[in-house]
N, C-alpha and C positions, 0 to 999 in steps of 0.2 A: 212635220205633219203627223207624227205618231200619235200625238194627243188627239187630233181631230178624228183619226181613224179609230182610236180607242173609244171615244165618246159615241161614235156611230155604232160600234160593236155592242157597247153597253145598252144603248137604246134598243137595238134589235133584240138583245137578250131579254130586257125587261118586258118587251112586247110578246115574247115567246109564250105559247100556251103552257108549256111545261113549267116555266117560271111562275106563272100565275097559280098553277096547281100546287107547286111546292111552297110558295109563299102562303097560300091558304092553309095547307096542312101544317106549316110551321106555326102560324097564328093560332090554329085550333089546338095544337099540342101545348103551346105556351099557356093558353087559357085553361086547359085541362090540368096542367101541372100546377098552376097557381090556385086552382080550386080543389086539388087532390082528387081528381076524377079519372085517374089513369087506370089501366088494366092492372098495374102493380098494386094499386090501392084496393081494388076489388079483390084481387087474389089474397092480399094480406088480411082483408076482412074475413074471407072464407076460411083461411088458414087459422086465424085467431078463434073463430067460432068452433072449428074442429078441435083445436087445442084445449079450449075450455071444456068441451064435451068429454074428451078422454081424461082430462085432469079430474073431472067430476066422477067418472067411472072408477079411476084409480083410487080416489079418496074414499069412495064407498067400499071398495074391496078391502082397503087397508082397515077401515072401520070394522068390517065384518071379521077380519082376521084378529084384530085386537079384542073384539067381543068374545070370539071363540076361545082365545087364549086366556082372557081374564076369567072366564067361567069354566075353564078346563074342559071344553068341548072339543071333540075330534073334528077335524076338517074333512075326514072321509071315513067310511065304514068298511066292514068286512064282507058284507053281502049286498045284493041289489036292494033288498028291502030297507036295510039301514041307509044305503045311499039315497034312496028316495025320501026317507025321513029327513036326512040331513039336507038334501036338495030343497025340500019344502022349508026347512028352517032357514037355510041360506037365502032363499028367495024372499022370505018374510022379512029378513033383516035388511035387505037392500031396498025394499020398497017403503 
C-alpha cells in the first residue's frame, strides 16, 4: 500500500498553495529565459552601453595624444596660462 499512500501525498502536495506559487514562478522564469528578458540580460545591456561609452572616451583620448605627437605639441605647459591654452586646445580636439 506504499503506492496508494504516495499517490495521496502527491495529490496533497499538488494542491498545496506553495506548490502553485512555485509552479507559477517556474513557468514565468521559463518564459523570461526563452525571450531573453531576465535581470542578467538587462544588466548585460547596461554594462555593454557603459563599455561602449568608455571605449569611445578612450578612443578620443588616444586620437588627441596622436594628434599632439604628430604636430609636436606639448601635452602640458609650464605655467597656468599655458595650461589654460592647452586645455582649450585639448577640449577643441575632443569635441
